[in-house]
Residue, then its C-alpha position, 0 to 999 in steps of 0.5 A: m306859618l306861625l306868628k305868636k305873641i308871648k306876653t310877660p305880665g308885670l313888665s307888659h313886655l311883648s315878644y314874638l315867635v314867627g316861623s315858616g317852612g320849618k324855620a323860626a325867628v324870635i324877636d326880643p326874648r325874655r330871660d326865662c326863654d324856655i317857652y320860645l323853644e317849647t312852642a317852636r318844637a310843638e310847631g315843628l319849627e327850628i329857631t334859626h334867628i334871634f332879633e333884638t329891636h334895641r338894648n332893653e332897659d326894663l328887663v334882662s334880654g334872653a337872646p344870648i340864653l336862647a342862642s346857647m340853647t338853639g345855636a341860632a344867631v342873634y342880631h342887634g342894631p348898630n350904634p349900641a352904647g357899648d359892644v353887644v358881645y353876643a350879637k352880630t350887627a344888622r343894618e338898614g336893608d339887611r334881609f333874612v328869609i324864614g321860609q316864605l317870610a322875610i324880615e327886613i331891617i329898618e334903622t329907627p333910632g330915637h328911643t335908643d341909638d341902636h333901635i331897629a324895627f323889623a318889616l315882615y314880608d310874605s313872598e305869597y302876597p308880595d304887595g307891601a309888608v304884612g307887618v312890622f315889629t316896632g320894638d319901643a319906637l311905636f306902640v299902640g296909642d303912643v310912641g317911645r320915650t326919648d329921655f335916655y339921652p338928656e344931653r341930646k334930648r332934642e336931637v333924639a326926639g327928632l331922630l324918632f320923628d324921622s324913624l316913625q316916618k320910615i314905619l308909616a312908609l310901610g303902608d296902612q295895611a301893615m300890622i304893628y307888633p310893639a315890644h310893650g303894651a299898656g302898663s309898661v314903663c316904656g311909654s305912658g299913653m298906650a292903649e289897653r289893646e295890643f293889636s293895630t295897624v299902621g293905618h289905624e295909628r296913623k289916624n288915631n295915635p296922638r303922637l302921629q297926629i303932629g305933623s311938624r318935626d319941630e312940634f313933635i320935638e317940643a312934645k317929646i321933650s316936655e314929657n315926664h318919665y322916671q328911670p328906676p336905678y335897675f335900668r342901669l343894671m339892665e343896660r349893662l346885662n344886655l350888653e354883656g349877656g345875662d346869665p340864664a334864669p334860675r332852674v327852680p322858680r320858687p324860694k327856699n321855704l323858711s320856718l318861722s324860727e329861721l326868720d330870726d336868723c335870716s340875714a336878707t337886706h330886704w324883707i318884702d311882703v308881696r301880699d295884698p296892701m290891705a293885708y300888709a297894712s293889717g299886720h306885717f313883720s317889723g322892718s318889712m316893706s310892701l311890694p304886691v306881686g302885681m307891682i313888683s315889676a314896676f317898683a322893685g328896681w327903685y328899692i332893691g339893688e343887685e347887691d341886695s338879698i331878699l326874703l319874700i313874705g306871702s299868703d301862700e306858695s303860689q304867691l311866693a313863686s310869682a314874686t320870684e318870677h317877676l324879680v328874676r326877669i329883672a336880675l334880682d335873683n338873690i332870694v335867700g328864702g320865702y315864708s308864708g303864714v303871717v297870721p299863724a306867725a302872729a298866733a305864735g306870738k311874733n310881734m306884728e306892726q300895723i299901718p292905719m288907714i284913714e278916710t277922706e273926712e279925717v284927711r279933710k279935717r287935718l287939712q283944715e286944722h293946718r296941723s304943724d306936725w302933719t304932712l299929706l304926701d302925694v306919691r303919684d307921678a308928676d303928670e297925674r299931680s299936674e292934672v289934679s292935686i289936693d291943696g296943702s299936700q306935698h309931692i315926692y314920687v313913690g319911686e324917688l322915695n328910694e333916696r328922698w325918704k332921707e329928706l323927711d323927718k321921722a318925728r313928723h306924721y305922714t299920711l301917704m296918698c296916690a290915686s287909689g291907695m295901692r302905691a301909697t301902701v308901697a311908700a308907706g311900707w318903704l318908710a316903715s321899713r326905714g324906721f318911720g313910725k308915724l304913718d297912715i294911708y289915705l284909703g281910696s286916695m285921689g279917687a275917694w277925694k274926687a268922689s267926695q267932691a262930686e257929692s258935695 
């Protein structure tokens, strides 16, 4: 018997391979799905079933691709926003036998209308469910977001409350296996650990402490969430079925001379923020490898082409992997070696970093030509902010940069300086020249307040 969790870094996506008696099922596979086939074969298992908890918004589903590789049937819940052309419909009470295991369907709308959960049973130990694959309905420490239907926000929040009661009814002994962990854009309060039980969540999950359906609805509709533009692309591809991931997971290497002829619409520097600020190609933006999954979909569209700039080949390969998982495949090439390029006489741009004393000085001077621009999310800013700062969420700068004045001086800040560098890099790529970054940002500001 096997139950293996497969984590996708960056997206904090969790998928599962469960098998017994020579058969196996995969729950919520990602696009680059060779890993499921390889793992199953290594364990002597044949993948016979593929289940999707819902139409994912944050990554391309690998279900149709894995189905073509294995011949397994794909099952999806009822009421999708369109026809999931590669899947059969699974409904409440449907039961699928995998060796001595059984997977039973529970309809759990709320996060999305088509959401389903899968209760896992073991025939050798029949007293209650062994576990439940909760998708994006229930996480460790949080529950799913309900903002995808703004015209029906109260209704869908209520549906999620009802769905959670179904999951809780499986019993405290059941392990929970969610589709995402901490760091995912699909929730905001997830615990750092990826293991829990229904009983532990019942006692400790803040949202499950709300006993009243009406109170739960009020809590959910008051949440702040953001929807990157690429969500719409994921939703479409996960109805019609995405193409397999490219077989070569790294971009074509470009020489320094070839960069002059590169027609890419976006030059993306995936190095560390400090490296980018110290020197980067004119027109390039900053998206460190570890931040690609969270922010690339805000700035890059399906029609755009990409040049990757990194410190080494492994960095370029990792960046490509993250982009492919959200269907941003049009990577025309990669270049590593910014320092050698500078040594060869290639013009580089810099973005200065300033510290707390300089920020405080500028605030006290009430400079008319300067703005401290906070790019954290709305929840962070509601907890604490710097008087005199203005706010635009880093992702929303994809369009709202047009509201800003290129003649004005902007200092970008966030919690630490990481997202501020992404924001500054985007503005620099749009032609803003008077920029700097608050090094340490809110963390440094609070530390200075504690010392004074």
